[in-house]
VMD Tcl script that draws the C-alpha trace (Angstrom):
set ca {
  {4.78 15.43 6.69}
  {1.35 14.29 8.16}
  {-0.04 14.85 4.86}
  {2.50 12.90 2.86}
  {2.20 10.24 5.65}
  {-1.58 10.54 4.97}
  {-1.16 10.15 1.61}
  {0.75 6.90 1.60}
  {-1.28 5.29 3.85}
  {-4.36 6.11 1.18}
  {-2.01 4.80 -1.75}
  {-1.25 1.43 0.11}
  {-5.12 1.20 0.76}
  {-5.57 1.83 -2.92}
  {-3.06 -0.69 -3.72}
  {-4.64 -3.44 -1.62}
  {-8.04 -2.58 -3.04}
  {-6.77 -3.04 -6.27}
  {-5.22 -6.34 -5.79}
  {-7.90 -7.61 -4.54}
  {-10.49 -6.37 -7.26}
  {-8.11 -6.80 -10.11}
  {-7.57 -10.26 -8.82}
  {-11.16 -10.89 -9.21}
  {-11.34 -9.36 -12.43}
  {-8.90 -10.75 -14.58}
  {-10.32 -13.91 -14.36}
  {-14.00 -12.76 -14.69}
  {-13.15 -10.42 -17.58}
  {-9.95 -10.21 -19.51}
  {-10.51 -7.68 -21.69}
  {-10.91 -4.90 -18.54}
  {-7.45 -3.89 -19.26}
  {-8.17 -2.90 -22.81}
  {-10.48 -0.62 -21.62}
  {-8.30 0.89 -18.56}
  {-5.89 1.46 -20.99}
  {-8.21 3.70 -23.16}
  {-9.85 5.43 -20.38}
  {-6.02 6.15 -18.91}
  {-4.94 7.56 -22.19}
  {-8.07 9.51 -22.90}
  {-7.32 11.09 -18.86}
  {-3.60 11.85 -19.34}
  {-4.32 13.43 -22.62}
  {-6.83 15.48 -21.01}
  {-3.82 16.25 -18.47}
  {-1.56 17.27 -20.73}
  {-3.89 19.51 -21.99}
  {-4.56 20.88 -18.79}
  {-0.87 21.23 -17.78}
  {0.12 22.91 -21.19}
  {-2.50 26.00 -20.66}
  {-2.10 26.13 -16.60}
  {-1.86 29.83 -15.38}
  {-0.68 30.34 -12.05}
  {0.15 34.08 -12.13}
  {-3.01 34.53 -9.86}
  {-2.84 31.24 -7.32}
  {-1.56 31.63 -3.69}
  {0.29 29.75 -1.69}
  {-1.53 26.76 -0.27}
  {-1.66 25.97 3.67}
  {-0.04 22.93 5.23}
  {-1.93 19.64 4.71}
  {-3.40 17.45 7.29}
  {-2.81 13.89 7.73}
  {-6.60 13.45 6.82}
  {-6.57 15.64 3.93}
  {-3.89 13.31 2.68}
  {-5.86 10.19 2.92}
  {-8.93 12.04 0.98}
  {-6.92 13.58 -1.50}
  {-5.41 10.01 -2.28}
  {-8.83 8.67 -2.53}
  {-9.92 11.40 -4.89}
  {-7.79 11.83 -6.96}
  {-8.17 10.02 -10.50}
  {-4.30 9.60 -11.37}
  {-4.00 7.56 -8.26}
  {-7.24 5.78 -8.65}
  {-6.29 5.06 -12.09}
  {-2.36 4.00 -11.65}
  {-3.82 1.70 -8.54}
  {-6.51 -0.24 -10.66}
  {-3.96 -0.27 -13.53}
  {-0.60 -1.60 -11.63}
  {-1.83 -4.79 -10.32}
  {-3.37 -6.55 -13.48}
  {-0.49 -5.09 -15.53}
  {2.89 -6.03 -13.46}
  {1.81 -8.24 -10.96}
  {-0.78 -10.59 -11.85}
  {0.91 -11.54 -14.96}
  {3.30 -13.30 -13.11}
  {1.82 -13.79 -9.92}
  {-0.95 -14.68 -8.50}
  {-0.70 -16.30 -4.73}
  {-1.50 -13.90 -1.74}
  {2.11 -13.57 -0.06}
  {3.65 -12.17 -3.44}
  {0.91 -10.15 -4.45}
  {0.56 -8.88 -0.66}
  {4.49 -8.47 -0.92}
  {4.22 -6.17 -4.34}
  {1.86 -3.91 -2.67}
  {3.87 -3.32 0.04}
  {7.11 -2.57 -2.17}
  {4.85 -0.28 -4.40}
  {3.26 1.36 -1.41}
  {7.02 2.20 -0.08}
  {8.16 2.99 -3.79}
  {4.95 6.07 -3.81}
  {6.04 7.12 -0.25}
  {9.59 7.69 -1.21}
  {8.61 9.38 -4.67}
  {6.24 11.07 -2.64}
  {8.47 12.19 -0.47}
  {11.19 13.19 -3.49}
  {8.38 14.91 -4.99}
  {7.86 17.74 -1.91}
  {11.77 17.43 -1.08}
  {12.21 18.36 -5.22}
  {9.27 20.72 -4.98}
  {10.55 22.60 -2.26}
  {13.91 23.20 -3.77}
  {12.57 24.38 -7.38}
  {9.61 26.17 -6.62}
  {11.18 29.80 -7.68}
  {12.90 28.46 -10.56}
  {9.81 26.75 -11.67}
  {7.43 29.76 -11.10}
  {10.30 31.70 -12.88}
  {10.44 29.72 -16.23}
  {6.71 28.07 -15.75}
  {5.82 28.05 -19.31}
  {8.49 26.13 -20.87}
  {8.03 23.95 -17.71}
  {4.27 22.95 -18.48}
  {5.22 22.45 -22.06}
  {7.83 20.00 -21.23}
  {5.83 18.38 -18.76}
  {2.58 18.42 -21.30}
  {5.12 16.63 -23.78}
  {6.29 14.08 -20.99}
  {2.81 12.92 -20.61}
  {1.88 12.78 -24.31}
  {5.22 10.48 -24.47}
  {3.69 8.54 -21.32}
  {0.54 8.00 -22.98}
  {1.77 6.57 -26.23}
  {4.01 4.00 -24.30}
  {0.79 3.20 -23.06}
  {0.09 1.12 -26.16}
  {3.44 0.05 -26.59}
}
mol new
graphics top color blue
foreach p $ca { graphics top sphere $p radius 0.5 }
foreach p [lrange $ca 0 end-1] q [lrange $ca 1 end] { graphics top cylinder $p $q radius 0.2 }
display resetview
């Protein structure tokens, strides 16, 4: 759980930084969203490919993460950084520009992220054996889901 708390704190910090950065950038560079969509699309296609070809038959179980490792992994995780840089300008700034509402949005998204992460940990522990047994089909489904999410960026 320490790892989860650290990851949640870092997620909230990244969202807050993103809100500030994007509030400034949206007024200065209105076309930055298009570039972020392209970068996000390329990265998601890369992730779909990596998941499709993944083979964990040689992997070993990892040790329990710490609070600090949770924070560091969130700041080093490109998926989280890209998400936090795109969620604010895509879903918050078109509707709200005042600081109190942006702050409430950052807190709400952080809490949603915390509950999503807790769910991921909980269901991962429950379904670990099943997922390892059916790894290939799960990887194909996950890769196809990422491809679908990539298409949805543009719709």
